[in-house]
N, C-alpha and C positions, 0 to 999 in steps of 0.2 A: 320909383318902380311902377310900371304900368300894370293894371289889373288884367287878368286873363279873360274875363267876361265882364259885361256891363255891371257897374256898381250895384244897381238896384236888384238885378237878377242874383248876383252873388249874395247880397244881404238877405234876400228872401229865401234862398235855398239853404244857406247856413242857419238861418233862424228856424226854418221848418225842421231841419235835421236836429238842431238842439232841442226843439220843442217835443220831440218824440218821447223823451223821458218823462217830463211832467204831464204830457197829454195822456200817457198810459196810466198815470195815477189819477188825475182829476176827472177823466171822462166817466169812470165807472163808480165814483163815490156816491152819486144819488141812487145807485142800484143796490147798495148794501142790504137794505131790508128785503128786497125781492130775491137777491141771491141767497141770503140766509134761509128764507122761507122755501125756496125751490130745492135747494141742495141739502136741507135739513141741518144747517150749520148755525152755531151760536154767533152773536155779534163779535165776540173776540176771535173766533175762527175765521170769520170773514175779514176782520181787521188784519189777521196774520197773512192774508194774501198780499198785503202791502209789503210785509217783511219778506215773504217768499220772493217778491219781485226785486226788492232793493238790495238784499244780500248778494245775489249773483250779479246784479248791476254794479255794485261797489267792487266786487272781485274782478269782474271782467274789464272795468275801465283801466285797470292796471296794464292790460294787454292791448287794448284797442290802439293806443298811441304807439306802443312799441311795434305792433304789427304794421302800422302805417309808416313808421320810420323805416321799416325794412322792405315792405311790399309796395308802398305808395299809398297816398290818401284815397284816391278815387276807388281803387279796387276794394279796399277794406269797407268803404261806405256802401258800395253796391251789394257786396255779399252780406253785410250785416243787416241792411234793410230788407233784403229778400228773406233771410232767416227770420227776421222779426215778423214779417207778414205771415209766415207759416206758423210761428208760435201763437200769434193772435188768433188764427183760425182754429188752432187746437183748443184754446180757451173757450171758444164759442160752442164746442162740442162736449164740454165737461159735464159729467153726470153726478159727480159728488165733489165735495170741497177739496179733497186731496188731488183730484185731477186738475182742478182749477189752480191749486198751488203749483203743480208741476208746470202747467202752461204759463203761469205768471213767471216762474223761475226762468223758463226758456226765453220769455220776452225780455227779462232783465239781462240775460247774457248778451243780447244783441242791441238793446235800446240805447246804451250809453255811447255807442260809436259816433253818433251824430254830434253829440256835445263835445266829446274829447277830440276827435279828428277835426271838427270844425274850428276849434280854437287854434289848433296847429296850422290850419290853412290860413287863418287870419295873419299869423306871424310869419308864414311863408311868403305872403304876397305884399305885406305892408309893414312899416316900422313907425315908431314914435307916435306922434299925435294922430297920424292917419290911421294907425292900427287901433288906437283908443277910440277914434271916431267910428270906425267900422264896428268894433266890438260893442259900442254903445247903440248903434243902429240895429245890430243883430239882437241885442237885448231888448230893444224897444219892440221890434216885430215879434220876437220870441215871446214877449210878455203877454201878447194877446191870447196865446194858447190856454193859460190857466183860467182866463175869463170865459172863453168860448167853450172849453171842454166840458165843464159840468152842466152848462146850459144845454148843450147838444145831448149829453148823456141823459139828463132829466127828461128831455123830449122823447128820446129813443125808448127809454124805459116805459113811458106811458103809451107809446104807439106800437112798438114792436118787441118789447121785452129786453132783458139785460143782455141776452146773447148777441143782439144786433150791434151792441157797442163794440164787441170784439171783432165782428165782421167789418165794421167801419175802420178799426185800427189795422186790420189786415189790408184793406184797400189803401190806407195811408202808407203802409210799408211798401207796397207795390209801386205806388205813385212816386215815392221818393227814390226808390231804386232806379226806376226808369228816368227820373229827372237827372240823377247823378250820371247815369250812362249817357244821356243826351247832351247835357249842358256843362257839367263840371269838368274842367280840364285838370290834368295832374299838376299839382303845385310843387311836388317834390321830385326833382329830376333824379335819375338813377345814380349819378355821381355823388349826390348828397345823402344817399340812403345809408342806414346803419344795419349791418347784418346781425342776425340773431345768434348770439353765442351765449350759452347758459352762464358761464363764469363772468363774462363781460356785463351781461344784463344784471346779474346779482350785484356786481360792483356799482353799476349805474344806478340801480334802485337804491342801494345803500347810500350813494353819494347824494341823492336827492333827499332822502328821508332823514339824514343826519345833518343837513344844512339848516342851521337855526333860522336864517332869514326866510328861506322858502317855507318852512313849517309854520313860522309865525304869520306870514302873509296869507298862506293858503288856509291855515287854521282860522284866522280872523274871518275870511270869506265864508268858510263852512259854517261857523257859528252864527254869523249874521243871517245866512240863509235859513238855518235851522230855527232861528227866532221867529221867523214868519212861517216856515214850513210846518211847525208843530200845529198850527191852526188848520192847515190844509189836511194833515193827517187825521186831525180830530174833527174835521168838518161834519161828518154825519152826526156825531154827538153834539157838537157845538151849535150847529145850525138847526137840526131837526129836534133835538131834545131841549136844549136851553132856550133857543129862540123860536121854536115852534114852526119852522119853515117846512114847506112841502118839497119833495124831490126836484120839482121843476122850478124852485125858487132860489137855487144856489147862487144865481147871479147877484143877489143882494150882497154877498160877500166877495165874489170873484171879480165882478166888474169894477167896483171902486179900488180893489186891491191892484188890479192890473193897470187901472188908470194912473195910480201913483207911480207904478213902475215905468210906464210909458213916458210920463212927464219927467221923471228923474233921468231916464235915458236920453231924452231930448236935451235936457240941460247939460248932461255929461258930454254929449256929442258937440254941443255948441261951445262949451268951455274948454274942450280939448285943445291944448296948445296955448291957452290963456291962463288956466289954472295949472299949477304944478300937480303932479299925482298925489302928493301928500295933502295938498289943500283940498282936492276933491274928496279924498277919503275922510279928512277931518270934518268937512261940511256934512258928509253922509252920516257920520256918527252923531253929530249934533242933532240932525233931524230924527234919526232912529232913537236917540235918547229922549227926545220930546215925545215921540210916539209911545214908547213903553211907559213913560211917566203918565201920559194921558190914559193909557189902557189900565194901569193900576188904579188910578183915581176912579174911573168909570166902574170898573169891576168891584171896587170896594164900597162905593157909595150909592150905586144905582142898580135897581132890579134889571136883569138882562132883558134888553128890548131893542127894537129898531128905532132910530138908526144909531143910538148912542153906543151900543156894544161893538159897532163896526167902524167907529170914527178913526181908530188908530191905524187901521189896515192901509189906507192909501198913503198916510203920512210915513209909515214904516217902510213901505216898498219904494217910496220916492227916495228916501235916504239910502236904502240898500242899493238902488240903481245908480246913485251918485258914486258910491264907493266901489262897487263890484268890478267895473272894467279896469280901473287902475290897480286894484289889489291883484286881479288875475294876471295882468300883463307884467307887473313888477315881479311876481313870483316866477312866471315863465322866463323872464329875461335873466334869471339866475343861471339858466342852462341853455344857451343859444344853440348849441350843437345837438341837443336832444329835446327839442320842444314838444314833440309828440309824447315822449316818455314822461316829461315833466307835467304835461297836461293830464296824462293818465293818473299820475300820482295826486295831482290837485283834485281831480274828480273822485278818486278813491277816498280821499279824506272827507270830501263833502258828502258823498253817498254813503260812506261807512257811518258817518255821524247821523245821517238821516235814517238809516236802517236801525240804528240804536234808539233814536227818538221814536220811530214807528213801533218797534217791538217792546220797548221798555218805558220810556218817559211819557209818551202820549197817553197810554192807558192809565198811568199813575196820576196824571194831573187833569184829565178831562172831566172829572166829576163835577167841578164848578168852574164858573168863568174866572173867579179870582185865582184859583190854582193854575189854570191855563195861563193867565197873565203873568204869574210869578215864574212859571217855567220859561215863558218867552223872554222875560227880563233876565233870567239867569244865563240863558244862552247868548243873548245879545251882549250882556256884560262881559262874558268870557271872551267874545270876539274883540270887544274894545280893549280889554287888557292885553290880548296878544298883539294888537296893532300898536298899543302904547309901548310894549316891550320892544318891538322892532324899531319904533321911532327913536326911543331914548337910548337903546343899547346896541341893537344889531345893525342898524343902518351905518353907523360909523365903522364897525368892524367890516361890513360888507364892502365899503368903499376902498378898503385896503386890500381886498381880494379880487383877483380877476375872475370873471364868470367862467364856470367849468363847462 
């Protein structure tokens, strides 16, 4: 199957669209103290702006894929990125914490479209090892965003204040909307679209969420990501309070973290077609297991300090990047006729868990580096158990079923 646009351009555009979600989180993390001081908000109230973003994000990702299945991928992306730009601009004008929560919620409604619809585009245009390779390259380019975002945010806070961060995000939304309009062709022709009918949709969502193999694979991916993301959500406390870093020094955490993700994505792309998907995931879990063991040892035995407290990060994200493309594609392949909807459900599980971690788990465990490490270990272990359940029980059952 030939690609509708050059491979590198498609990779860069899909990666940028997928990066909107994490970029909207990581860029303003260094500004938390300044936001709290200017808006008269407590640290917990500022932290809840993350929850205000992620709950609507998780809810709307259920619909982005469905809308793209009915209306086409390109149209949904252009509208979503335009609305995201408007919501970002609204955040920049917030005068109290409640207005910021509202603006962040509106951002969350729109930001997930790039991640959800982008995955569906990959499966529209490629199959098998080529799809896994493209997904790995998208992950590799996308992985740069979490490293660059807090560094940019820290610099902007010092030069132009926290509101400039949201002006930057508004410009990003406009740029992506224009890029989709100019370069992204429609990958879902009208004859393959699925009309929106309430009862049919209800049945389709139910068929996805009750399929054990899909839930195990997507759940494993969600818990793997949460095992790393709990540190992102706790970054202001972890980096500034425990490690004593300044707002413009967040790169100490995010640069090595993303370096691991980039290396893992490169290995995943190179080994696509050579390793089976199961083997790639198994190697990923071996690496993530080594990372959480190292993190527990350092957190238990050493006073929080650089670089020791950050050694686990690049190892963990390397393993996560090895496993994530195969987990995602195997889950989506359960529903070849509704990949957009399945991608929505996959993203809903991931972002729903992240919202729970942001609002409940992260504040519970960020008091010490050891409790943070234990939280990350529990999340990763749950992901490993779900994959083991699929491998030993559900894969055999799935082989006897035709994809729905």
